[in-house]
Structures are given as C-alpha cells and as structure tokens.
PLY file of the C-alpha trace (Angstrom):
ply
format ascii 1.0
element vertex 337
property float x
property float y
property float z
element edge 336
property int vertex1
property int vertex2
end_header
9.29 -74.36 115.65
10.05 -71.82 118.34
11.68 -68.91 116.52
13.37 -65.92 118.12
13.57 -62.88 115.82
16.15 -60.20 116.65
15.08 -56.89 115.16
11.76 -55.14 114.72
12.47 -53.07 111.64
10.41 -53.54 108.49
12.21 -56.69 107.39
12.20 -58.24 110.85
8.46 -57.65 111.23
7.66 -58.91 107.70
9.58 -62.15 108.33
8.07 -62.59 111.79
4.63 -62.34 110.20
5.58 -64.90 107.54
6.89 -67.33 110.14
3.78 -66.82 112.26
1.59 -67.59 109.23
3.65 -70.73 108.69
2.53 -71.96 112.11
5.66 -71.24 114.13
5.75 -69.67 117.59
7.54 -66.36 117.04
8.93 -63.83 119.51
10.48 -60.57 118.22
13.16 -58.71 120.16
14.12 -55.04 120.17
16.78 -53.40 122.32
14.65 -50.24 122.68
12.04 -50.34 125.44
10.24 -47.39 123.85
9.91 -49.27 120.56
8.78 -52.41 122.36
6.05 -50.49 124.18
4.90 -48.82 120.94
4.70 -52.10 119.03
2.84 -53.81 121.85
0.38 -50.95 122.01
-0.13 -50.25 118.31
0.71 -53.71 116.86
2.18 -51.87 113.87
5.24 -50.01 112.60
3.51 -47.32 110.57
6.78 -45.64 109.61
8.26 -48.68 107.88
5.19 -50.81 107.11
2.18 -48.48 106.90
-1.16 -50.25 107.08
0.34 -53.58 108.18
-0.88 -55.02 111.47
1.30 -57.33 113.55
-0.67 -60.43 114.63
-1.37 -60.73 118.34
0.27 -64.15 118.35
3.74 -62.65 117.76
5.51 -61.86 121.02
7.51 -58.64 121.38
10.17 -58.21 124.05
13.40 -56.53 125.10
14.58 -59.68 126.89
17.03 -61.66 124.77
17.04 -64.67 127.09
14.17 -66.26 125.16
16.66 -67.11 122.40
17.95 -69.91 124.63
14.80 -71.97 124.03
14.51 -71.27 120.31
14.80 -73.90 117.58
15.91 -71.17 115.20
17.34 -67.70 115.87
16.94 -65.03 113.18
19.02 -61.85 113.14
17.35 -58.91 111.39
19.35 -56.05 112.90
21.09 -53.16 111.06
24.60 -53.87 109.77
26.27 -51.78 112.48
24.61 -53.91 115.18
25.37 -57.40 113.85
28.64 -57.88 115.75
27.41 -56.55 119.09
24.14 -58.52 118.87
25.99 -61.74 118.06
28.29 -61.17 121.03
25.25 -60.87 123.31
23.77 -64.04 121.85
26.93 -66.05 122.44
26.26 -66.53 126.14
22.57 -67.34 125.59
22.12 -69.62 122.59
23.07 -73.31 123.00
25.60 -74.95 120.69
24.04 -76.32 117.52
21.15 -73.85 117.28
21.03 -72.44 113.75
21.53 -68.69 113.40
19.93 -67.12 110.33
21.15 -63.67 109.33
18.90 -61.66 107.01
20.89 -58.41 107.03
23.07 -57.38 104.09
26.44 -55.70 104.38
30.01 -56.16 105.58
31.50 -55.88 109.07
33.69 -52.79 108.93
34.87 -53.19 112.53
36.34 -56.64 111.93
38.35 -56.39 108.74
35.40 -55.97 106.33
34.42 -59.59 106.69
31.07 -61.14 105.82
28.38 -61.21 108.50
28.35 -65.00 108.68
32.03 -64.85 109.61
31.33 -62.22 112.27
28.48 -64.25 113.76
30.41 -67.52 113.67
33.39 -65.89 115.38
31.20 -64.37 118.10
29.47 -67.72 118.69
32.78 -69.53 118.95
32.06 -71.60 115.85
29.48 -73.68 117.74
26.43 -72.66 115.70
25.70 -73.16 111.99
25.07 -69.83 110.24
22.72 -69.24 107.31
22.47 -66.16 105.10
18.89 -65.59 103.93
19.15 -63.17 101.02
17.70 -62.21 97.66
15.35 -59.77 95.89
12.99 -58.95 98.73
11.24 -55.79 99.85
9.73 -55.96 103.33
6.77 -53.89 102.16
5.80 -56.62 99.67
6.56 -59.68 101.80
4.43 -58.23 104.61
1.52 -58.08 102.15
1.98 -61.57 100.75
3.41 -60.62 97.35
5.02 -63.68 95.64
8.74 -63.69 96.42
11.79 -65.95 95.98
14.86 -65.97 98.21
18.01 -68.03 98.92
19.11 -69.75 102.15
22.89 -70.11 101.86
25.14 -71.96 104.29
28.18 -74.18 104.53
25.84 -76.60 106.34
23.28 -78.29 104.12
21.21 -79.26 107.15
21.07 -75.64 108.37
20.10 -74.34 104.93
17.35 -76.94 104.60
16.04 -76.23 108.12
15.80 -72.56 107.17
14.07 -73.48 103.93
11.55 -75.56 105.88
10.85 -72.76 108.35
10.37 -69.94 105.86
8.85 -71.71 102.84
5.26 -70.72 102.13
3.59 -72.31 99.10
1.34 -69.31 98.56
3.89 -66.52 98.28
7.39 -67.22 99.67
9.66 -69.65 97.84
13.04 -70.53 99.37
15.96 -72.04 97.48
19.13 -73.38 99.12
22.75 -72.71 98.20
26.14 -73.85 99.41
27.77 -70.63 98.20
27.36 -68.41 101.24
30.34 -66.30 100.12
28.75 -65.29 96.82
25.28 -64.87 98.29
26.47 -62.56 101.06
28.69 -60.48 98.78
25.89 -60.07 96.25
23.55 -58.86 98.98
26.09 -56.44 100.41
27.40 -54.89 97.22
24.12 -54.47 95.36
23.32 -51.70 97.86
26.29 -49.72 96.54
25.08 -50.10 92.97
21.49 -49.23 93.95
22.68 -46.02 95.62
24.54 -45.12 92.42
21.58 -46.06 90.24
19.48 -43.70 92.32
22.04 -40.94 91.76
21.73 -41.57 88.02
17.95 -41.21 88.32
18.33 -38.03 90.36
20.61 -36.55 87.71
17.98 -37.29 85.08
20.10 -39.75 83.11
18.40 -42.28 80.86
17.70 -45.99 80.74
20.95 -46.60 78.85
22.98 -45.09 81.68
21.23 -47.06 84.39
21.47 -50.36 82.50
25.18 -49.84 81.93
25.73 -48.91 85.57
23.86 -51.96 86.87
25.54 -54.38 84.48
29.07 -53.15 85.08
28.31 -53.00 88.80
27.43 -56.69 88.77
30.65 -57.34 86.86
32.83 -55.92 89.61
30.82 -57.60 92.37
31.44 -60.93 90.63
35.13 -60.12 90.16
35.62 -59.55 93.86
33.41 -62.49 94.78
35.37 -64.97 92.73
38.62 -63.67 94.18
37.22 -64.47 97.63
36.08 -67.96 96.64
32.51 -67.48 95.42
30.99 -69.40 92.51
30.46 -67.67 89.17
26.86 -68.85 88.76
25.76 -67.34 92.07
25.93 -63.83 90.62
23.48 -64.77 87.87
21.00 -65.93 90.52
18.58 -64.44 93.03
21.24 -63.07 95.40
23.15 -61.51 92.48
21.31 -60.11 89.49
17.92 -60.68 91.15
18.70 -58.55 94.19
20.42 -55.97 92.01
17.33 -55.50 89.83
14.88 -55.12 92.69
17.06 -52.68 94.63
18.05 -50.48 91.70
14.59 -50.19 90.17
12.12 -49.85 93.06
11.07 -46.88 95.15
10.79 -49.29 98.08
14.61 -49.24 98.07
16.03 -46.81 100.62
19.33 -46.93 98.77
17.76 -45.85 95.51
15.70 -43.12 97.20
18.79 -41.75 98.95
20.69 -41.84 95.67
17.97 -39.85 93.91
18.27 -37.14 96.56
22.06 -37.06 96.18
21.67 -36.80 92.42
19.41 -33.79 92.97
22.08 -32.03 95.00
21.80 -33.15 98.60
24.79 -34.42 100.54
24.92 -38.06 101.55
24.14 -37.13 105.16
21.18 -34.95 104.15
19.84 -37.71 101.90
20.04 -40.35 104.61
18.38 -38.06 107.11
15.50 -37.41 104.70
15.04 -41.11 103.95
14.77 -41.60 107.70
16.03 -45.19 107.92
19.30 -47.05 107.52
20.82 -46.65 104.05
23.05 -49.70 103.97
24.70 -48.76 100.67
26.46 -45.84 102.33
28.22 -48.10 104.82
28.75 -50.87 102.26
30.58 -48.43 100.00
33.25 -47.74 102.61
33.60 -51.44 103.45
33.64 -52.48 99.81
36.20 -49.86 98.87
38.66 -51.00 101.52
38.02 -54.70 100.95
38.74 -54.31 97.22
41.97 -52.49 98.04
42.97 -55.27 100.43
42.35 -57.90 97.78
43.91 -55.93 94.92
40.68 -56.13 92.90
39.66 -53.37 90.48
36.20 -52.00 91.37
35.91 -48.67 89.53
32.21 -48.09 90.31
32.74 -48.72 94.02
35.78 -46.41 93.94
33.80 -43.65 92.22
30.95 -44.07 94.72
33.42 -43.80 97.59
34.74 -40.50 96.20
31.22 -39.12 95.84
29.92 -40.25 99.24
32.99 -39.77 101.42
35.18 -37.19 99.68
32.54 -34.87 98.27
33.25 -35.50 94.58
30.34 -34.19 92.48
28.38 -37.07 90.96
28.88 -35.67 87.47
32.64 -35.85 88.00
32.29 -39.45 89.15
30.58 -40.27 85.86
33.48 -38.69 83.97
35.92 -40.87 85.90
34.05 -44.00 84.85
33.59 -43.04 81.21
37.20 -41.89 80.86
38.77 -45.18 81.90
41.15 -46.95 79.46
39.60 -49.07 76.71
39.26 -52.77 77.30
37.21 -55.82 76.35
34.05 -56.71 78.20
34.35 -60.37 79.12
38.04 -60.52 79.87
37.29 -58.55 83.05
34.26 -60.42 84.26
35.56 -63.78 85.46
39.33 -63.54 85.11
41.03 -62.69 88.37
0 1
1 2
2 3
3 4
4 5
5 6
6 7
7 8
8 9
9 10
10 11
11 12
12 13
13 14
14 15
15 16
16 17
17 18
18 19
19 20
20 21
21 22
22 23
23 24
24 25
25 26
26 27
27 28
28 29
29 30
30 31
31 32
32 33
33 34
34 35
35 36
36 37
37 38
38 39
39 40
40 41
41 42
42 43
43 44
44 45
45 46
46 47
47 48
48 49
49 50
50 51
51 52
52 53
53 54
54 55
55 56
56 57
57 58
58 59
59 60
60 61
61 62
62 63
63 64
64 65
65 66
66 67
67 68
68 69
69 70
70 71
71 72
72 73
73 74
74 75
75 76
76 77
77 78
78 79
79 80
80 81
81 82
82 83
83 84
84 85
85 86
86 87
87 88
88 89
89 90
90 91
91 92
92 93
93 94
94 95
95 96
96 97
97 98
98 99
99 100
100 101
101 102
102 103
103 104
104 105
105 106
106 107
107 108
108 109
109 110
110 111
111 112
112 113
113 114
114 115
115 116
116 117
117 118
118 119
119 120
120 121
121 122
122 123
123 124
124 125
125 126
126 127
127 128
128 129
129 130
130 131
131 132
132 133
133 134
134 135
135 136
136 137
137 138
138 139
139 140
140 141
141 142
142 143
143 144
144 145
145 146
146 147
147 148
148 149
149 150
150 151
151 152
152 153
153 154
154 155
155 156
156 157
157 158
158 159
159 160
160 161
161 162
162 163
163 164
164 165
165 166
166 167
167 168
168 169
169 170
170 171
171 172
172 173
173 174
174 175
175 176
176 177
177 178
178 179
179 180
180 181
181 182
182 183
183 184
184 185
185 186
186 187
187 188
188 189
189 190
190 191
191 192
192 193
193 194
194 195
195 196
196 197
197 198
198 199
199 200
200 201
201 202
202 203
203 204
204 205
205 206
206 207
207 208
208 209
209 210
210 211
211 212
212 213
213 214
214 215
215 216
216 217
217 218
218 219
219 220
220 221
221 222
222 223
223 224
224 225
225 226
226 227
227 228
228 229
229 230
230 231
231 232
232 233
233 234
234 235
235 236
236 237
237 238
238 239
239 240
240 241
241 242
242 243
243 244
244 245
245 246
246 247
247 248
248 249
249 250
250 251
251 252
252 253
253 254
254 255
255 256
256 257
257 258
258 259
259 260
260 261
261 262
262 263
263 264
264 265
265 266
266 267
267 268
268 269
269 270
270 271
271 272
272 273
273 274
274 275
275 276
276 277
277 278
278 279
279 280
280 281
281 282
282 283
283 284
284 285
285 286
286 287
287 288
288 289
289 290
290 291
291 292
292 293
293 294
294 295
295 296
296 297
297 298
298 299
299 300
300 301
301 302
302 303
303 304
304 305
305 306
306 307
307 308
308 309
309 310
310 311
311 312
312 313
313 314
314 315
315 316
316 317
317 318
318 319
319 320
320 321
321 322
322 323
323 324
324 325
325 326
326 327
327 328
328 329
329 330
330 331
331 332
332 333
333 334
334 335
335 336
C-alpha cells in the first residue's frame, strides 16, 4: 500500500518503520520545515527514539498533498493538533480513503468528543475512521519488541484493512474491534490514571496504593464508557486494562514520569517542561473532568487529579479526598450506570 503518515514524533516514526518493514511505501509528514530538514539529514529522532535509525526508504516531507494518492492515511499528531490536521486533510484526501488515528485523548475544542468523531466531522463523514490503540510504547515497537494492539472502527472493512497493513508476524499483532467508543475512551483516560500513578510513585507510596489507584481508575473509565455506549468487555482488553498497565508501570511513559516529578514537589508545568514532550494526561484530565460533569458520571479520581493539576491542590490532600469518600460496595459501581 501507499501510506501517508502524519506526524514524526516517536510513535509516528515507530509506526512508519513498521509499515516500511511490512513492505508498504511510506511517506511521513511534519508541519515543521526545521524538523523535516533534521530528519532528512540525520535519519533519526535522537530525543524521542535514541539509537533508532529511520530507513532511507521512508519519505519525509512538509507537503501534505501526497495524502491524496495514499491507500491509507495515518494520523500520529499530538492531541491538540488532531482537529486542525483533519481540517487540512479534508480538501486533500478522496472520499472512501481510510483514516487511522493513533493518538489518544479527547477533543477539548469540540465538546470533549472522541478523536474519531472530530476526524469524521472534519472529513464530512466521507471517510471511514479507525482508532489504533493499546499497550504500546514507541521505544519498544521501534526496536521490534513483541506487541499487541487493537484496530477499532464502526466499519469492519476499515478495521480489517488496518489490521492487514500493520500486522507483522514477528512482533506486531493486531486485533480488530467494533467498539471504537470503548477503545478510544480507554486510550484517553488511562493517561490520567498513569499521571496519578506516577504521583503516587513520586510520593513514595507502596504497591498497595498504586494497585488500588489503577484498579479504581479503570472502574471509573468503564463507568463513563458504558454511559457513552461502550461495551463492558472492552475495558478488560488491550485498550483498557492492557494500556493502563503499560502506561502506569513503565518509565517509557511520559505521563508516569511527569507524575513522579509532581509527586516530588514540582508543579504540573515544571514537570511537563522537564519531561520535554507532550504529556497527554494533563490535557485528558481537563477534558475528562468536564465530560464526566456533562454526563453526570461520578469519576472521583479524575476529579481529584483535576484539583491537583489545575487548582494547585497538594497531592497528599487529593489522596485524603479519595480515601475519605463515603462507604460503598465495589461492584455496584462498576457497571451500573
């Protein structure tokens, strides 16, 4: 296939390399001419993927027009750029071309909707949209570490086309799902929980604390997801508990690293600046907080994270808020709306 990759961050480069290895003709796009020149010269992004060389066969450009000839268009841009990038694509990509989004988050500028909704709206509903999501670190995929992921879409044909393009029998296994709502929400909200799990690590709390935080975090993600029409079983899968585990427990995770710094006393802004790359959990917390309010869904961990990140509440006080909540049963909250 001819594949046009939008975004040259770590994840965009890792996936471009995978697709190139799978025999596809890949061209990667960046909106920054300086970054384009650097990547063409160095054939590497040492900041995000140290020691990884970009194959010469992968094109790199600042010209988006090449997307018009692509069999598959992949969006790997930061969450804040999804809407504007999709709007640019709308006048370029023909009707019917599948758009695969690999970013995780919610669109704060358009009512806290899911990215597939943002992309579909920008494209005028003329292109099938797939969410490719799951427990994946770019640093490992770029080095061929065995990985599993989910291609979710309302269109079975689009999901299976994506599966065909990305599947690699040596190290990259792709499953399909019809539950794009649950898959996208799992990918967006796990970043909030990972940021909080990092704060717990930075505070020096134990394994008990982190396990409780992760488990109850998944509970509230599922509660919101089912309210919005997701399937219960999705949250026990790769895009739910799988993505939560990998993001909360690995130092590859920018969200966890930023959380550790916050737990050690830095402000959210200082932590993000030190991490030096987009910390999606910070933006997802604001979006998730407001979306939960809109839907009337109780999300105490997200609410506590919002107070810590946006209103300056000390993390230790946030823990007190969570532990001091009224008594209740465990399972009655999980799946009952």
